[in-house]
N, C-alpha and C positions, 0 to 999 in steps of 0.2 A: 343510753350513756349520757350522764349529765356533765356539767362543767368541772365538778370536783374529780370525777374519774379521769377526765382528759388531763387535768393538771397533775394528778398522781402518776399518770403514764409517762409524761414528759420528765417529771422529777426523777423517776426511776432510771430513765435513759441517761440523764445528766449525771446521776450518782455513779452509775456503772462506768461511764466514760471517764469520770474523775478518778475512780479507783484504778482504771487501766493505765491512765497517764501517770498517776502517782507511783504505781508499781514499776512502770517502765523507767522512770527517772531514778529508781534505786531506793525508794522509800519503803518502809515496812507497814503492811496493813494491820499488823497486830498493835504496835505502839504509836502508829500514826506520826512517826518522826522522819524528818528528811533534813539532811545536812546541806543546806543551800550553798554555803561557802565552799564546801568540798566539791559539790556538784558543779559550781561555777568554775572553779579552778580546773576541774577535769575537762569541762567543755572548752575552756580557753587553751589548755595545753593541746588538746586534740585538734582544735582549729588552727593553732600555730603550726603544728606538724603537717597538717594537710596543706596549708598555704605554702610552706617551704617545699614540700614534695611537688606541688603543682608548678611552682616557679622553676624548680630544677628540671622537671619534665618538659616544661614549655621552652626553656633555654636549649635543651638538647634537640627538641623538635625544630626550633628556629635555625640551629646550627646545621642540622641535616638538610633542611630545605635550602639553605644557602649553598651547601655543598652540591646539591642536585643541580641548582642553577649554574654553578661554576663548571661542573662537569659537562653539562649540556652545551655551554658556550665553547669549551675547549675542544670537545670531540664532535661538535655539530650534530648532536643527536636529534632524533625526530621529536617534534612537539608532543606526539601521542605518548611516547615512552616517558617523557618528562612529566606529563599529566598523570600517568599511571603511578609513577614514583611518588609524586606529591600526594595523590589520593591515598596511597598505602601508608605514607608517613602520617598523614592526617588521621587515618584510622588507628594506627598504632598509638599516636598521641592521645586520642580519645579513650581507647581501651586501657592504656597504662594509667591514665588519670583516674578512670573509674575504679580499677583494681586497687590503686593506691588509697583512694578514699574508702573503699570497702574494708581494707585491711586496718584502717585507723578508727573505724566507728564500731568495732566489735563484731563484725560479721564472722561467722564460723570459717575456720581455715579451709575446711573441705569445700565449702561453697566458693571461696575465693579461688582455690586451685581449679575447680571445675569451670569457673568463669574465665580464668586465664587460658585454659586449654581450649575451651569453646571459641574464645576470641581468636586464638592462634589459627585454629582450623578454618574459621570463617574468613580470616585474612588470606589464608592460603587459597581458598576457593575463589576469592575475589581476584587475586592475581592470576589464577588459572583461567578464569573467564576472560579477563582482559587480554592475556597473551593469546589464548585460543581464538578470540575474535579477530585479532590482527592476523593470525595464521590463516584463518578462513578467508579473509579478504585478500590476502596475497595469492592463495591457491586459486580462488575464483577469478581473480584478475589475470592470472597466468593462462587459464583456459578460456578466457573471454566470455564468462557467464554473466548474466544480467544481475542487477541489484536486487531483484525480487527473490532470487534463489539465495543470495547472500543473506538477506534479512530473514528468510525462512530458516536457514541453517543456524544463524545466530540465535534465533528465538528457541529452536529445539535444544541447542547447546546450553542456553541459559536455563531452560526448564530442568534439564538433566543435572546441571551443576547446583541449582537451587535445591533439588530433591536430595542430592548427596550431602550438601551442606546442612540442610535441616536435620537429616538423619544423624549425621556426625555430631552436631551440636546437642541434639536431644540425648544422644548416647552418653555424652560427657556429664550430663546432669542425672543419669541413672534411669532414664526411661527405656522401656522395652521396645526397641525399634522394630523387631520382627512382628510384634502384635500390631503396631501402628501401620506398618507396610501391608500386612494382611488385611487390616480393616480398610485401608485406602484402596487396595486391589478389589475387594468386594464392592465397595462403593463405586469404584470406577466402572466395574462391569454393569452395575445397575444403571448408572448414568448413561453409559454407552448404549445399552439396550433401549433405554427410553428416548434416546436422541440419535436414532439411526440415520435420519436424513442429514443431520448436522455432521455426523461422522463421514457420511458419503461425500458431502460437499468438501469436507476437509481433505479427504484422500484425493478427490478429483482436483482440488486446488494444488496439491503437491505434484500430481502428475502433469498439470498444465505448466507449472513453473519449471519442472525438470525437462519436459519435452521441448519447451520454448516454441510451440507451434505459432504463437503470436506473442507480442510483447506490448508493453504500454506505449502508446503512440501509433500502433498499427491500426489500419482501417479494415474491419472485418464484416462479413455478412453471415449472419446466423439465422437461418430460416427466412422469415419475412422481416427480420430486424437487421439494421445496418448502421454502423457508426464507428467512431474512433475509440479505442480502448484507453480509458483514463485511469483504471485501477484494477489490479489483480490481487485479491485478498485470498485468505484460506477458505472463505465461505462463498464468495460470489465474485463475479466479474462485472465491472461497470463500463458501459459504453456510452458515448455522447453522440446522439444522432444529429441529423442536419437541422432539426428544429430546436437544437440546443436543449434537449431533454435527456436527462440521465436515465439509462435503462439498466437495472440491476438484474443479472441473470445468475441463478445458482450454478455453481461449478459442476455439479452433477449433470445438469442439463447441457452445459457447454461441452463436457467431455463425451457425452453420448450423442451429440448432434454433429452434422456436417458443417464445418466452419470453413469459410472462404476468406483467405487473407489477401486482400487486394493490394497491399503495400509491401509484400515480402520481397519484391524485386525493385530495381531502380526505376522502372517505368512500367506503365500499364496501357493496354490498347483498348480503345472504344471505337464505335462506329455509328454512323447515322445513315439514313436512306433518303434518297430523293428520286425524282423521275423526270425524264425529258420526253419530248414528243417522238413519235415513230419516225418522222422524217428529219429530226434534228441531227446536227453534226456531233457525233460522240466525242471526237478529238477536241473540238472546240469547247464542248461542255466540260470535259475533263480538265483542260487547261485552265478554264475560268475557276473551277472548284479548287484545284491544287494551288493556284496563285492566292486565292482567298485564305486557304489554310496556312500557307507559308507566312502570311502577314500576321496571323494570330499569335499573340505572345504566349498563350497557354500551350499551344500545340508544339511538340518537340520537332526540331529540324532533322534530327537523326534518332531513329529511322524516319525517313520522309513519309508524309501522308500519301495515300494512294486512293484512286477512285476507279472501280471496275464495274463492269456490267453484271448485275446480279440476275437478270432475266428480262424477257420481253413479254410485256403484258398486252392486254387487248387495247389499251388506250395510251401506251407509252413504253419507254425503255426504263427499267428499274436499275438505278445505280447505287451501289453501296460505297460509302466513303469511310475509310479506316484511318485513324490517327492515334498518336501516342502522347501521353501526358505524364508528368512527374507525379510521384506519390502524394505530394502535398496538395495537388489539385483534385484528388479523388473526391474530397468532400463537396466540391462544387460542380461535379459532373452534370447533374441535371441542368443547371444554369448554363454551363459551357455548351452542352448539346443544343439548347434552345438558341443561344447566340450564334452558333455555327449554322444551324438551319436557316436562321434569318439572313446571315451573310451569304450563304449559298444561293438563296432565292434572289437576293439583290445582284449577285455576280452573274447569274444566268440571265436575268433581265437586262443587265448592262451589255452582256455579250450577244443579245438577240436570240437566245436559245429558248425555245418554247417550253414552258412547264404546263403540261396538258392537264385536263380534267375530263372525267367521263361525260359524254354527251351522246344523244341519239337524234337522228334526222327522221322526220316523218314527211312523206310526200303525199299530198292530198289532191285528187283529181275531182274538180267540181263540174266536169262536163264541158268546160271551156277550153280554148287553146292554151291559155296561160296556166302555168302551174305554180301554186303557192307552196313555198317551203317554210315550214315552221320548225324552228329549232327549240327543243325543250332542254333546258340546261338543268343539270343536277349538281348538287354540291359535291365538291371533290375533297378527298383527304390528302391530295398530293401537296408537297411542300414547294 
């Protein structure tokens, strides 16, 4: 292909474009005549009528908005209802202006009527969605359900209304809705079969939100993972662990596993273990431990902490110390336990209570009258 062929190709395109525009403006392709003065007057008259209609529609819209504001002030209506009313009026103003312009520029009457009917139904579905959303919020607030369920129901309701609105609008323009719905149904089955895991997570997410076994803000333990729930979506649950790392767990795994909710109640109990010597005074040791825990700001005063004998070992008496903390302190439990262990050790030392460690005595006889005693010390795990 040379330069001449390329030039002829573009000239042909421009010639066809010129003929199309010429015919659209009312010219005759046979005699190549076009009455520009008549065409200009027609455009001018149409433009003036469109401007007048838009001004009238705009004035009516402004008047209705002013009435809505006045009614809201007089009857002290909710801001949400006023916002819905203004959005509806704005939609009606836009669609009325569009239909007015379409009626003046030569659009077929059937298409204008279909557009008007479709716009009316679309506005009806918008008002239905806005009102139903308010009703869902009121019902869920009455039954004290969380915001996650509210958002889920609103999303499902929105999808249902969008499908109905789409089908109704398409029907007004002459489309076969049953064929479209059947095609969407077959496509939906194919997509659902190809994404079974996603569908399983979606269903599990609905179950989690409805059962409310845990909510956003709760501290949960899931297998070897533990953290605060920061988000519950329809696909996965996100928890923030003690290392400030977000862990994303699919909802299907959450629903099929054992979940421990550590913050479902107003307080939670933990314990630490310590040991005192076999000949130590248990009452004295318990008093020192309890006084130390009562001074700790994290440990709750009610129920009061307790210290009981867990058992008697070979090298000492095992004591288990139980205390209660608020749910907000659960994230810091490892550090809290470490600090309590240190405070208990210092309290026992100050009280003169022996904290033993395993040791063994060997008596060696070298044939003389004196006996040497050698004490071999071993490392102890006692606190």
